[in-house]
Biopython code that builds the backbone (N, CA, C, O; Angstrom):
import numpy as np
from Bio.PDB.StructureBuilder import StructureBuilder

atoms = [
    (1, "UNK", "N", (-15.295, 31.587, -14.784)),
    (1, "UNK", "CA", (-15.046, 30.395, -13.914)),
    (1, "UNK", "C", (-13.745, 30.372, -13.276)),
    (1, "UNK", "O", (-12.847, 30.485, -14.111)),
    (2, "UNK", "N", (-13.392, 30.280, -12.245)),
    (2, "UNK", "CA", (-12.101, 29.917, -11.757)),
    (2, "UNK", "C", (-11.159, 28.592, -11.537)),
    (2, "UNK", "O", (-11.759, 27.614, -11.092)),
    (3, "UNK", "N", (-10.390, 28.508, -11.678)),
    (3, "UNK", "CA", (-9.436, 27.060, -11.514)),
    (3, "UNK", "C", (-9.163, 27.323, -9.958)),
    (3, "UNK", "O", (-8.779, 28.246, -9.240)),
    (4, "UNK", "N", (-9.593, 25.945, -9.835)),
    (4, "UNK", "CA", (-9.047, 25.498, -8.285)),
    (4, "UNK", "C", (-8.329, 24.669, -8.184)),
    (4, "UNK", "O", (-8.439, 23.580, -8.747)),
    (5, "UNK", "N", (-7.378, 25.031, -7.395)),
    (5, "UNK", "CA", (-6.581, 24.117, -6.756)),
    (5, "UNK", "C", (-6.232, 22.921, -6.509)),
    (5, "UNK", "O", (-6.735, 22.856, -5.387)),
    (6, "UNK", "N", (-5.735, 21.844, -6.676)),
    (6, "UNK", "CA", (-5.877, 20.076, -6.047)),
    (6, "UNK", "C", (-6.672, 19.896, -4.601)),
    (6, "UNK", "O", (-7.480, 19.034, -4.256)),
    (7, "UNK", "N", (-5.965, 21.394, -3.664)),
    (7, "UNK", "CA", (-5.976, 21.039, -2.204)),
    (7, "UNK", "C", (-7.884, 21.871, -2.120)),
    (7, "UNK", "O", (-8.808, 21.573, -1.364)),
    (8, "UNK", "N", (-7.827, 22.869, -3.166)),
    (8, "UNK", "CA", (-9.407, 23.417, -2.523)),
    (8, "UNK", "C", (-10.466, 22.418, -3.418)),
    (8, "UNK", "O", (-11.605, 22.870, -3.538)),
    (9, "UNK", "N", (-10.250, 21.404, -3.906)),
    (9, "UNK", "CA", (-11.272, 21.050, -4.929)),
    (9, "UNK", "C", (-11.270, 19.611, -3.917)),
    (9, "UNK", "O", (-12.328, 18.996, -4.050)),
    (10, "UNK", "N", (-10.589, 19.155, -3.234)),
    (10, "UNK", "CA", (-10.717, 18.068, -2.409)),
    (10, "UNK", "C", (-11.214, 18.373, -0.781)),
    (10, "UNK", "O", (-11.545, 17.396, -0.109)),
    (11, "UNK", "N", (-11.257, 19.712, -0.180)),
    (11, "UNK", "CA", (-10.870, 20.122, 0.386)),
    (11, "UNK", "C", (-13.496, 20.001, 0.083)),
    (11, "UNK", "O", (-14.320, 19.497, 0.844)),
    (12, "UNK", "N", (-13.733, 20.784, -1.402)),
    (12, "UNK", "CA", (-14.747, 20.788, -1.866)),
    (12, "UNK", "C", (-15.551, 19.763, -1.430)),
    (12, "UNK", "O", (-16.427, 19.573, -0.587)),
    (13, "UNK", "N", (-14.780, 18.985, -2.545)),
    (13, "UNK", "CA", (-15.605, 17.124, -2.037)),
    (13, "UNK", "C", (-15.206, 16.470, -1.224)),
    (13, "UNK", "O", (-15.581, 15.302, -1.328)),
    (14, "UNK", "N", (-14.451, 16.723, -0.239)),
    (14, "UNK", "CA", (-14.606, 16.399, 1.394)),
    (14, "UNK", "C", (-16.115, 17.286, 1.945)),
    (14, "UNK", "O", (-17.173, 16.661, 2.017)),
    (15, "UNK", "N", (-16.064, 18.429, 2.223)),
    (15, "UNK", "CA", (-17.042, 18.742, 2.101)),
    (15, "UNK", "C", (-18.525, 18.926, 2.268)),
    (15, "UNK", "O", (-19.190, 19.614, 3.042)),
    (16, "UNK", "N", (-18.922, 17.862, 1.026)),
    (16, "UNK", "CA", (-19.500, 17.618, 0.074)),
    (16, "UNK", "C", (-20.205, 16.507, 1.010)),
    (16, "UNK", "O", (-21.284, 16.518, 1.602)),
    (17, "UNK", "N", (-19.067, 15.439, 0.904)),
    (17, "UNK", "CA", (-19.046, 13.770, 1.246)),
    (17, "UNK", "C", (-19.457, 14.062, 3.158)),
    (17, "UNK", "O", (-20.416, 13.507, 3.693)),
    (18, "UNK", "N", (-18.609, 14.913, 3.825)),
    (18, "UNK", "CA", (-19.436, 15.089, 5.104)),
    (18, "UNK", "C", (-19.993, 15.421, 5.515)),
    (18, "UNK", "O", (-20.030, 15.656, 6.723)),
    (19, "UNK", "N", (-21.177, 15.737, 4.242)),
    (19, "UNK", "CA", (-22.843, 16.692, 4.635)),
    (19, "UNK", "C", (-23.823, 15.576, 4.363)),
    (19, "UNK", "O", (-25.021, 15.815, 4.520)),
    (20, "UNK", "N", (-23.175, 13.604, 3.714)),
    (20, "UNK", "CA", (-23.915, 12.995, 3.613)),
    (20, "UNK", "C", (-23.819, 12.360, 4.276)),
    (20, "UNK", "O", (-24.771, 11.588, 4.163)),
    (21, "UNK", "N", (-22.930, 11.950, 5.414)),
    (21, "UNK", "CA", (-22.064, 10.582, 6.495)),
    (21, "UNK", "C", (-21.879, 12.102, 7.566)),
    (21, "UNK", "O", (-21.911, 13.331, 7.616)),
    (22, "UNK", "N", (-21.603, 10.416, 8.533)),
    (22, "UNK", "CA", (-21.395, 11.347, 10.001)),
    (22, "UNK", "C", (-21.345, 9.564, 10.854)),
    (22, "UNK", "O", (-21.900, 8.524, 10.499)),
    (23, "UNK", "N", (-20.561, 9.809, 11.892)),
    (23, "UNK", "CA", (-20.117, 8.689, 12.398)),
    (23, "UNK", "C", (-21.432, 8.299, 13.339)),
    (23, "UNK", "O", (-22.532, 8.682, 12.942)),
    (24, "UNK", "N", (-21.378, 7.863, 14.056)),
    (24, "UNK", "CA", (-22.847, 7.782, 15.223)),
    (24, "UNK", "C", (-21.651, 7.046, 15.992)),
    (24, "UNK", "O", (-20.487, 7.020, 15.593)),
    (25, "UNK", "N", (-22.283, 6.271, 17.520)),
    (25, "UNK", "CA", (-22.122, 5.841, 18.438)),
    (25, "UNK", "C", (-22.302, 4.213, 17.882)),
    (25, "UNK", "O", (-21.445, 3.468, 18.356)),
    (26, "UNK", "N", (-23.037, 3.719, 17.186)),
    (26, "UNK", "CA", (-23.261, 2.015, 16.886)),
    (26, "UNK", "C", (-22.139, 2.057, 15.713)),
    (26, "UNK", "O", (-21.392, 1.081, 15.657)),
    (27, "UNK", "N", (-21.964, 3.056, 14.812)),
    (27, "UNK", "CA", (-21.536, 2.994, 13.941)),
    (27, "UNK", "C", (-20.914, 4.234, 13.433)),
    (27, "UNK", "O", (-21.340, 5.042, 12.608)),
    (28, "UNK", "N", (-19.608, 4.204, 14.232)),
    (28, "UNK", "CA", (-18.129, 5.821, 13.726)),
    (28, "UNK", "C", (-17.873, 5.227, 12.590)),
    (28, "UNK", "O", (-18.178, 4.184, 12.013)),
    (29, "UNK", "N", (-16.971, 6.546, 12.346)),
    (29, "UNK", "CA", (-16.415, 6.731, 11.098)),
    (29, "UNK", "C", (-15.174, 6.987, 10.699)),
    (29, "UNK", "O", (-14.558, 7.869, 11.297)),
    (30, "UNK", "N", (-14.520, 6.251, 9.571)),
    (30, "UNK", "CA", (-13.124, 6.113, 9.335)),
    (30, "UNK", "C", (-12.906, 6.515, 8.918)),
    (30, "UNK", "O", (-13.357, 6.069, 7.863)),
    (31, "UNK", "N", (-12.128, 7.712, 8.598)),
    (31, "UNK", "CA", (-11.529, 9.005, 7.986)),
    (31, "UNK", "C", (-9.853, 8.758, 7.725)),
    (31, "UNK", "O", (-9.065, 8.515, 8.639)),
    (32, "UNK", "N", (-9.610, 8.832, 6.781)),
    (32, "UNK", "CA", (-8.344, 8.559, 5.578)),
    (32, "UNK", "C", (-8.011, 9.915, 5.378)),
    (32, "UNK", "O", (-8.764, 10.851, 5.111)),
    (33, "UNK", "N", (-6.600, 9.900, 5.566)),
    (33, "UNK", "CA", (-5.888, 11.151, 5.288)),
    (33, "UNK", "C", (-4.542, 10.581, 4.672)),
    (33, "UNK", "O", (-3.577, 10.442, 5.423)),
    (34, "UNK", "N", (-4.450, 10.261, 3.388)),
    (34, "UNK", "CA", (-2.927, 10.329, 2.991)),
    (34, "UNK", "C", (-2.406, 11.500, 2.237)),
    (34, "UNK", "O", (-2.991, 12.140, 1.363)),
    (35, "UNK", "N", (-0.562, 11.773, 2.978)),
    (35, "UNK", "CA", (0.479, 12.391, 2.245)),
    (35, "UNK", "C", (1.250, 11.294, 0.999)),
    (35, "UNK", "O", (1.062, 10.080, 0.919)),
    (36, "UNK", "N", (1.963, 11.966, 0.286)),
    (36, "UNK", "CA", (3.092, 12.076, -0.794)),
    (36, "UNK", "C", (3.675, 10.794, -0.136)),
    (36, "UNK", "O", (4.169, 10.087, -1.015)),
    (37, "UNK", "N", (3.817, 10.115, 1.398)),
    (37, "UNK", "CA", (4.596, 9.525, 1.654)),
    (37, "UNK", "C", (3.959, 8.577, 2.884)),
    (37, "UNK", "O", (4.533, 7.532, 3.190)),
    (38, "UNK", "N", (2.850, 8.966, 3.505)),
    (38, "UNK", "CA", (2.276, 8.211, 5.070)),
    (38, "UNK", "C", (0.769, 8.274, 4.689)),
    (38, "UNK", "O", (0.177, 9.019, 3.907)),
    (39, "UNK", "N", (0.411, 7.440, 5.343)),
    (39, "UNK", "CA", (-1.495, 7.125, 5.365)),
    (39, "UNK", "C", (-1.525, 7.091, 6.850)),
    (39, "UNK", "O", (-0.656, 6.564, 7.545)),
    (40, "UNK", "N", (-2.901, 7.867, 7.407)),
    (40, "UNK", "CA", (-2.979, 7.827, 8.034)),
    (40, "UNK", "C", (-4.733, 7.037, 8.526)),
    (40, "UNK", "O", (-5.539, 6.617, 7.695)),
    (41, "UNK", "N", (-4.851, 7.030, 9.400)),
    (41, "UNK", "CA", (-6.456, 6.994, 9.428)),
    (41, "UNK", "C", (-7.058, 6.755, 10.692)),
    (41, "UNK", "O", (-6.244, 6.203, 11.432)),
    (42, "UNK", "N", (-8.154, 6.947, 11.235)),
    (42, "UNK", "CA", (-8.923, 7.066, 12.570)),
    (42, "UNK", "C", (-9.999, 6.815, 12.642)),
    (42, "UNK", "O", (-10.763, 7.180, 11.748)),
    (43, "UNK", "N", (-10.410, 6.159, 13.644)),
    (43, "UNK", "CA", (-12.226, 5.996, 14.006)),
    (43, "UNK", "C", (-12.894, 7.492, 14.692)),
    (43, "UNK", "O", (-12.300, 8.143, 15.551)),
    (44, "UNK", "N", (-14.327, 7.891, 14.079)),
    (44, "UNK", "CA", (-14.165, 9.312, 14.960)),
    (44, "UNK", "C", (-15.232, 9.003, 14.997)),
    (44, "UNK", "O", (-15.689, 8.566, 13.941)),
    (45, "UNK", "N", (-16.412, 9.088, 16.544)),
    (45, "UNK", "CA", (-17.751, 9.105, 16.927)),
    (45, "UNK", "C", (-17.977, 10.111, 16.800)),
    (45, "UNK", "O", (-17.312, 10.707, 17.647)),
    (46, "UNK", "N", (-18.843, 11.158, 15.940)),
    (46, "UNK", "CA", (-19.012, 12.463, 15.623)),
    (46, "UNK", "C", (-20.188, 12.885, 16.469)),
    (46, "UNK", "O", (-20.571, 14.015, 16.168)),
    (47, "UNK", "N", (-20.779, 12.391, 17.307)),
    (47, "UNK", "CA", (-21.898, 12.681, 18.495)),
    (47, "UNK", "C", (-21.059, 13.104, 19.358)),
    (47, "UNK", "O", (-21.184, 14.313, 19.552)),
    (48, "UNK", "N", (-19.939, 12.421, 20.193)),
    (48, "UNK", "CA", (-19.015, 13.359, 20.816)),
    (48, "UNK", "C", (-17.390, 13.644, 20.210)),
    (48, "UNK", "O", (-16.471, 14.118, 20.876)),
    (49, "UNK", "N", (-17.345, 13.352, 19.222)),
    (49, "UNK", "CA", (-16.117, 14.250, 19.323)),
    (49, "UNK", "C", (-14.980, 13.356, 18.620)),
    (49, "UNK", "O", (-14.282, 13.508, 17.617)),
    (50, "UNK", "N", (-15.146, 12.067, 19.879)),
    (50, "UNK", "CA", (-13.956, 11.528, 19.529)),
    (50, "UNK", "C", (-12.965, 10.456, 19.091)),
    (50, "UNK", "O", (-13.432, 9.357, 19.391)),
    (51, "UNK", "N", (-12.087, 10.377, 18.652)),
    (51, "UNK", "CA", (-11.808, 10.080, 18.134)),
    (51, "UNK", "C", (-11.588, 7.781, 19.023)),
    (51, "UNK", "O", (-11.597, 7.972, 20.240)),
    (52, "UNK", "N", (-11.500, 6.813, 18.875)),
    (52, "UNK", "CA", (-11.968, 5.797, 19.393)),
    (52, "UNK", "C", (-10.531, 5.207, 18.872)),
    (52, "UNK", "O", (-9.889, 4.753, 19.819)),
    (53, "UNK", "N", (-9.926, 5.107, 17.735)),
    (53, "UNK", "CA", (-8.817, 3.932, 17.822)),
    (53, "UNK", "C", (-8.310, 5.253, 16.319)),
    (53, "UNK", "O", (-9.065, 6.017, 15.718)),
    (54, "UNK", "N", (-6.859, 5.061, 16.147)),
    (54, "UNK", "CA", (-5.978, 5.391, 15.096)),
    (54, "UNK", "C", (-4.785, 4.625, 14.705)),
    (54, "UNK", "O", (-4.256, 3.930, 15.572)),
    (55, "UNK", "N", (-4.527, 4.642, 14.090)),
    (55, "UNK", "CA", (-3.804, 3.991, 12.842)),
    (55, "UNK", "C", (-2.325, 4.755, 11.870)),
    (55, "UNK", "O", (-2.454, 5.957, 12.102)),
    (56, "UNK", "N", (-1.318, 4.614, 11.132)),
    (56, "UNK", "CA", (-0.716, 5.375, 10.786)),
    (56, "UNK", "C", (0.209, 4.404, 10.245)),
    (56, "UNK", "O", (-0.036, 3.248, 10.589)),
    (57, "UNK", "N", (1.617, 4.635, 9.180)),
    (57, "UNK", "CA", (1.606, 4.173, 8.355)),
    (57, "UNK", "C", (3.238, 3.941, 9.363)),
    (57, "UNK", "O", (3.772, 2.837, 9.466)),
    (58, "UNK", "N", (3.709, 5.013, 9.906)),
    (58, "UNK", "CA", (4.782, 4.728, 10.854)),
    (58, "UNK", "C", (4.871, 3.542, 11.714)),
    (58, "UNK", "O", (5.912, 3.093, 12.195)),
    (59, "UNK", "N", (3.875, 3.150, 11.840)),
    (59, "UNK", "CA", (3.139, 2.373, 13.022)),
    (59, "UNK", "C", (3.273, 0.855, 12.842)),
    (59, "UNK", "O", (3.138, 0.136, 13.832)),
    (60, "UNK", "N", (3.583, 0.219, 11.396)),
    (60, "UNK", "CA", (3.584, -0.649, 11.055)),
    (60, "UNK", "C", (4.491, -1.091, 10.319)),
    (60, "UNK", "O", (4.934, -0.177, 9.623)),
    (61, "UNK", "N", (5.231, -2.527, 10.041)),
    (61, "UNK", "CA", (6.596, -2.728, 9.448)),
    (61, "UNK", "C", (6.153, -2.892, 8.005)),
    (61, "UNK", "O", (5.308, -3.538, 7.385)),
    (62, "UNK", "N", (7.494, -1.658, 7.658)),
    (62, "UNK", "CA", (6.827, -1.625, 6.076)),
    (62, "UNK", "C", (7.913, -2.116, 4.884)),
    (62, "UNK", "O", (7.864, -1.708, 3.723)),
    (63, "UNK", "N", (9.049, -3.217, 5.480)),
    (63, "UNK", "CA", (10.101, -3.336, 5.053)),
    (63, "UNK", "C", (9.724, -4.230, 4.172)),
    (63, "UNK", "O", (8.999, -5.183, 4.457)),
    (64, "UNK", "N", (10.259, -3.957, 2.850)),
    (64, "UNK", "CA", (9.573, -5.134, 1.587)),
    (64, "UNK", "C", (8.148, -5.039, 0.960)),
    (64, "UNK", "O", (7.496, -5.950, 0.450)),
    (65, "UNK", "N", (7.757, -3.498, 1.144)),
    (65, "UNK", "CA", (6.229, -3.311, 0.607)),
    (65, "UNK", "C", (5.987, -1.417, -0.064)),
    (65, "UNK", "O", (6.048, -0.212, 0.180)),
    (66, "UNK", "N", (5.864, -1.864, -0.465)),
    (66, "UNK", "CA", (5.388, -0.380, -1.593)),
    (66, "UNK", "C", (4.416, 0.856, -0.555)),
    (66, "UNK", "O", (4.824, 1.032, 0.593)),
    (67, "UNK", "N", (3.891, 1.191, -0.756)),
    (67, "UNK", "CA", (2.930, 2.457, -0.421)),
    (67, "UNK", "C", (1.549, 1.788, -0.270)),
    (67, "UNK", "O", (0.790, 2.141, 0.633)),
    (68, "UNK", "N", (1.173, 0.680, -1.282)),
    (68, "UNK", "CA", (-0.400, 0.196, -0.836)),
    (68, "UNK", "C", (-0.597, -0.874, -0.228)),
    (68, "UNK", "O", (-1.630, -1.258, 0.319)),
    (69, "UNK", "N", (0.820, -1.590, -0.350)),
    (69, "UNK", "CA", (0.891, -2.724, 0.834)),
    (69, "UNK", "C", (1.028, -2.207, 1.929)),
    (69, "UNK", "O", (0.546, -2.826, 2.877)),
    (70, "UNK", "N", (1.734, -0.887, 2.204)),
    (70, "UNK", "CA", (1.261, -0.319, 3.947)),
    (70, "UNK", "C", (0.024, 0.172, 3.980)),
    (70, "UNK", "O", (-0.521, 0.358, 5.068)),
    (71, "UNK", "N", (-0.609, 0.457, 2.799)),
    (71, "UNK", "CA", (-1.954, 1.533, 2.998)),
    (71, "UNK", "C", (-2.812, -0.249, 4.379)),
    (71, "UNK", "O", (-3.308, -0.151, 5.502)),
    (72, "UNK", "N", (-2.663, -1.078, 3.815)),
    (72, "UNK", "CA", (-3.477, -2.926, 3.978)),
    (72, "UNK", "C", (-2.939, -2.460, 5.426)),
    (72, "UNK", "O", (-3.543, -1.837, 6.299)),
    (73, "UNK", "N", (-1.681, -2.926, 5.414)),
    (73, "UNK", "CA", (-1.277, -3.394, 7.281)),
    (73, "UNK", "C", (-2.337, -2.052, 7.171)),
    (73, "UNK", "O", (-3.345, -2.187, 6.476)),
    (74, "UNK", "N", (-2.133, -1.002, 7.739)),
    (74, "UNK", "CA", (-2.565, 0.366, 8.430)),
    (74, "UNK", "C", (-3.940, -0.265, 8.212)),
    (74, "UNK", "O", (-4.206, -0.404, 9.406)),
    (75, "UNK", "N", (-5.023, -0.756, 7.575)),
    (75, "UNK", "CA", (-5.986, -0.875, 7.607)),
    (75, "UNK", "C", (-6.671, -2.253, 8.915)),
    (75, "UNK", "O", (-7.622, -2.259, 9.697)),
    (76, "UNK", "N", (-5.575, -3.257, 8.564)),
    (76, "UNK", "CA", (-5.467, -4.290, 9.549)),
    (76, "UNK", "C", (-5.354, -3.618, 10.629)),
    (76, "UNK", "O", (-6.319, -3.604, 11.393)),
    (77, "UNK", "N", (-3.950, -2.770, 11.023)),
    (77, "UNK", "CA", (-4.473, -2.529, 11.894)),
    (77, "UNK", "C", (-4.981, -1.490, 12.912)),
    (77, "UNK", "O", (-4.716, -1.158, 14.068)),
    (78, "UNK", "N", (-5.885, -1.115, 11.878)),
    (78, "UNK", "CA", (-6.514, 0.264, 12.982)),
    (78, "UNK", "C", (-8.108, -0.983, 13.252)),
    (78, "UNK", "O", (-8.795, -0.751, 14.246)),
    (79, "UNK", "N", (-8.574, -2.326, 12.214)),
    (79, "UNK", "CA", (-9.581, -2.933, 12.628)),
    (79, "UNK", "C", (-9.323, -3.271, 13.590)),
    (79, "UNK", "O", (-10.269, -3.413, 14.365)),
    (80, "UNK", "N", (-7.376, -3.721, 14.303)),
    (80, "UNK", "CA", (-7.341, -5.226, 14.799)),
    (80, "UNK", "C", (-8.050, -3.992, 16.589)),
    (80, "UNK", "O", (-8.962, -4.282, 17.364)),
    (81, "UNK", "N", (-7.128, -2.721, 16.599)),
    (81, "UNK", "CA", (-7.055, -1.886, 17.609)),
    (81, "UNK", "C", (-9.456, -1.745, 17.703)),
    (81, "UNK", "O", (-10.126, -2.093, 18.675)),
    (82, "UNK", "N", (-9.926, -1.250, 16.577)),
    (82, "UNK", "CA", (-10.825, -1.012, 16.561)),
    (82, "UNK", "C", (-11.828, -2.369, 17.372)),
    (82, "UNK", "O", (-12.788, -2.229, 18.130)),
    (83, "UNK", "N", (-11.204, -3.613, 16.892)),
    (83, "UNK", "CA", (-12.293, -4.344, 17.440)),
    (83, "UNK", "C", (-12.079, -4.431, 18.920)),
    (83, "UNK", "O", (-13.084, -4.691, 19.583)),
    (84, "UNK", "N", (-10.506, -4.192, 19.802)),
    (84, "UNK", "CA", (-10.752, -4.070, 21.063)),
    (84, "UNK", "C", (-11.389, -2.902, 21.867)),
    (84, "UNK", "O", (-11.308, -2.760, 23.087)),
    (85, "UNK", "N", (-11.951, -2.194, 21.108)),
    (85, "UNK", "CA", (-12.880, -1.201, 21.893)),
    (85, "UNK", "C", (-13.995, -1.423, 21.685)),
    (85, "UNK", "O", (-14.901, -0.632, 21.948)),
    (86, "UNK", "N", (-14.205, -2.979, 20.972)),
    (86, "UNK", "CA", (-16.110, -2.822, 20.559)),
    (86, "UNK", "C", (-16.547, -2.499, 19.265)),
    (86, "UNK", "O", (-17.691, -2.664, 18.841)),
    (87, "UNK", "N", (-15.711, -2.090, 18.731)),
    (87, "UNK", "CA", (-16.518, -1.551, 17.235)),
    (87, "UNK", "C", (-16.243, -2.625, 16.672)),
    (87, "UNK", "O", (-15.389, -3.342, 17.193)),
    (88, "UNK", "N", (-17.142, -3.194, 14.974)),
    (88, "UNK", "CA", (-18.128, -3.896, 14.699)),
    (88, "UNK", "C", (-18.101, -3.712, 13.601)),
    (88, "UNK", "O", (-17.616, -4.588, 12.885)),
    (89, "UNK", "N", (-18.693, -2.298, 12.922)),
    (89, "UNK", "CA", (-19.800, -1.498, 12.050)),
    (89, "UNK", "C", (-19.496, 0.177, 11.740)),
    (89, "UNK", "O", (-19.695, 1.235, 12.338)),
    (90, "UNK", "N", (-19.015, -0.164, 10.700)),
    (90, "UNK", "CA", (-18.184, 2.022, 10.301)),
    (90, "UNK", "C", (-18.655, 1.808, 9.280)),
    (90, "UNK", "O", (-18.817, 0.810, 8.578)),
    (91, "UNK", "N", (-19.041, 3.572, 9.179)),
    (91, "UNK", "CA", (-19.133, 4.260, 7.711)),
    (91, "UNK", "C", (-17.369, 4.057, 7.455)),
    (91, "UNK", "O", (-16.523, 3.656, 8.254)),
    (92, "UNK", "N", (-17.153, 4.693, 5.416)),
    (92, "UNK", "CA", (-15.715, 5.199, 5.633)),
    (92, "UNK", "C", (-16.075, 6.108, 5.125)),
    (92, "UNK", "O", (-17.241, 6.260, 4.760)),
    (93, "UNK", "N", (-14.674, 7.378, 4.897)),
    (93, "UNK", "CA", (-14.958, 8.552, 4.678)),
    (93, "UNK", "C", (-13.270, 8.255, 4.110)),
    (93, "UNK", "O", (-12.199, 7.835, 4.549)),
    (94, "UNK", "N", (-13.963, 8.869, 2.651)),
    (94, "UNK", "CA", (-12.409, 8.843, 1.809)),
    (94, "UNK", "C", (-11.732, 9.807, 2.032)),
    (94, "UNK", "O", (-10.527, 9.794, 1.778)),
    (95, "UNK", "N", (-12.336, 10.848, 2.550)),
    (95, "UNK", "CA", (-12.044, 12.834, 3.005)),
    (95, "UNK", "C", (-11.387, 13.362, 1.682)),
    (95, "UNK", "O", (-10.216, 13.694, 1.503)),
    (96, "UNK", "N", (-13.067, 13.350, 0.272)),
    (96, "UNK", "CA", (-11.950, 13.513, -0.612)),
    (96, "UNK", "C", (-11.672, 12.650, -1.854)),
    (96, "UNK", "O", (-12.374, 12.462, -2.848)),
    (97, "UNK", "N", (-10.671, 12.260, -1.585)),
    (97, "UNK", "CA", (-10.088, 11.369, -2.247)),
    (97, "UNK", "C", (-10.737, 10.057, -3.091)),
    (97, "UNK", "O", (-11.750, 9.395, -2.864)),
    (98, "UNK", "N", (-9.814, 9.971, -4.065)),
    (98, "UNK", "CA", (-10.901, 8.609, -4.496)),
    (98, "UNK", "C", (-10.381, 7.075, -4.552)),
    (98, "UNK", "O", (-9.228, 6.647, -4.485)),
    (99, "UNK", "N", (-11.723, 6.326, -4.711)),
    (99, "UNK", "CA", (-11.106, 5.251, -4.032)),
    (99, "UNK", "C", (-10.499, 4.562, -4.628)),
    (99, "UNK", "O", (-10.944, 3.595, -5.246)),
    (100, "UNK", "N", (-9.806, 4.771, -4.594)),
    (100, "UNK", "CA", (-8.303, 4.074, -5.878)),
    (100, "UNK", "C", (-6.787, 3.846, -4.747)),
    (100, "UNK", "O", (-6.399, 4.444, -3.743)),
    (101, "UNK", "N", (-6.483, 3.170, -5.205)),
    (101, "UNK", "CA", (-4.561, 2.981, -4.855)),
    (101, "UNK", "C", (-4.572, 2.752, -3.266)),
    (101, "UNK", "O", (-4.694, 1.721, -2.604)),
    (102, "UNK", "N", (-4.442, 3.766, -2.989)),
    (102, "UNK", "CA", (-3.928, 3.452, -1.416)),
    (102, "UNK", "C", (-5.139, 3.912, -0.088)),
    (102, "UNK", "O", (-5.038, 3.601, 1.099)),
    (103, "UNK", "N", (-6.164, 4.661, -0.679)),
    (103, "UNK", "CA", (-7.399, 4.414, -0.079)),
    (103, "UNK", "C", (-8.017, 3.245, -0.176)),
    (103, "UNK", "O", (-8.275, 2.678, 0.885)),
    (104, "UNK", "N", (-8.265, 2.832, -0.986)),
    (104, "UNK", "CA", (-8.791, 1.055, -1.482)),
    (104, "UNK", "C", (-8.067, 0.109, -0.779)),
    (104, "UNK", "O", (-8.735, -0.731, -0.176)),
    (105, "UNK", "N", (-6.998, 0.050, -0.718)),
    (105, "UNK", "CA", (-6.285, -1.039, -0.288)),
    (105, "UNK", "C", (-6.631, -0.535, 1.589)),
    (105, "UNK", "O", (-7.134, -1.478, 2.200)),
    (106, "UNK", "N", (-6.480, 0.388, 2.215)),
    (106, "UNK", "CA", (-6.617, 0.506, 3.566)),
    (106, "UNK", "C", (-8.226, 0.024, 3.828)),
    (106, "UNK", "O", (-8.562, -0.439, 4.918)),
    (107, "UNK", "N", (-9.049, 0.164, 2.854)),
    (107, "UNK", "CA", (-10.021, -0.180, 3.323)),
    (107, "UNK", "C", (-10.572, -1.788, 2.972)),
    (107, "UNK", "O", (-11.615, -2.134, 3.527)),
    (108, "UNK", "N", (-9.974, -2.627, 2.185)),
    (108, "UNK", "CA", (-9.403, -3.800, 1.973)),
    (108, "UNK", "C", (-8.605, -4.269, 3.264)),
    (108, "UNK", "O", (-8.581, -5.500, 3.241)),
    (109, "UNK", "N", (-8.153, -3.934, 4.025)),
    (109, "UNK", "CA", (-7.285, -4.371, 5.222)),
    (109, "UNK", "C", (-8.303, -4.466, 5.881)),
    (109, "UNK", "O", (-8.831, -5.546, 6.148)),
    (110, "UNK", "N", (-8.710, -3.400, 6.224)),
    (110, "UNK", "CA", (-9.804, -2.884, 7.579)),
    (110, "UNK", "C", (-11.591, -3.772, 7.746)),
    (110, "UNK", "O", (-12.303, -3.904, 8.741)),
    (111, "UNK", "N", (-11.766, -4.158, 6.511)),
    (111, "UNK", "CA", (-12.469, -5.414, 5.866)),
    (111, "UNK", "C", (-11.872, -6.744, 6.225)),
    (111, "UNK", "O", (-12.627, -7.669, 6.525)),
    (112, "UNK", "N", (-10.602, -6.901, 6.216)),
    (112, "UNK", "CA", (-10.181, -8.595, 6.330)),
    (112, "UNK", "C", (-10.161, -8.134, 7.468)),
    (112, "UNK", "O", (-11.142, -8.675, 7.977)),
    (113, "UNK", "N", (-9.493, -7.187, 8.596)),
    (113, "UNK", "CA", (-9.497, -7.136, 9.481)),
    (113, "UNK", "C", (-10.783, -7.646, 10.524)),
    (113, "UNK", "O", (-10.753, -8.459, 11.448)),
    (114, "UNK", "N", (-11.506, -7.120, 10.177)),
    (114, "UNK", "CA", (-13.455, -7.777, 10.706)),
    (114, "UNK", "C", (-13.904, -6.856, 11.191)),
    (114, "UNK", "O", (-14.515, -6.899, 12.259)),
    (115, "UNK", "N", (-13.569, -5.101, 10.064)),
    (115, "UNK", "CA", (-14.705, -4.422, 10.734)),
    (115, "UNK", "C", (-15.817, -4.644, 8.810)),
    (115, "UNK", "O", (-15.555, -5.208, 7.748)),
    (116, "UNK", "N", (-16.902, -3.903, 9.286)),
    (116, "UNK", "CA", (-18.167, -4.186, 8.253)),
    (116, "UNK", "C", (-18.556, -2.940, 8.289)),
    (116, "UNK", "O", (-18.875, -2.324, 9.306)),
    (117, "UNK", "N", (-18.532, -2.277, 6.499)),
    (117, "UNK", "CA", (-18.862, -1.716, 6.094)),
    (117, "UNK", "C", (-18.392, -1.469, 4.481)),
    (117, "UNK", "O", (-18.911, -0.572, 3.817)),
]
sb = StructureBuilder()
sb.init_structure("model")
sb.init_model(0)
sb.init_chain("A")
sb.init_seg("    ")
for serial, (resi, resn, name, xyz) in enumerate(atoms, 1):
    if name == "N":
        sb.init_residue(resn, " ", resi, " ")
    sb.init_atom(name, np.array(xyz, "f"), 0.0, 1.0, " ", f" {name:<3s}", serial, name[0])
structure = sb.get_structure()
């Protein structure tokens, strides 16, 4: 049995998740990417392949916040932009990351912003 690197293991989880969920025009998909320093999220309609809204940690005021707090603000910003485009309901794609920490904070921020998932 071969040992997989962290990136390869995440890629396998990501493919497994994406086989089960996809975004439609009624319920687009929130895709999350996190690096060591930043977090990015976008709302994608997979039927057309179009990105409807996006937000990243560089766009929020991070003064006095830890990375989890910044992720929550990114979720709220994404929800605000999605509301402007008329998106209410979404499906959440954690992109192979554990639903924990910054990924969970982003999801909670999006829910607080008014997105339903």
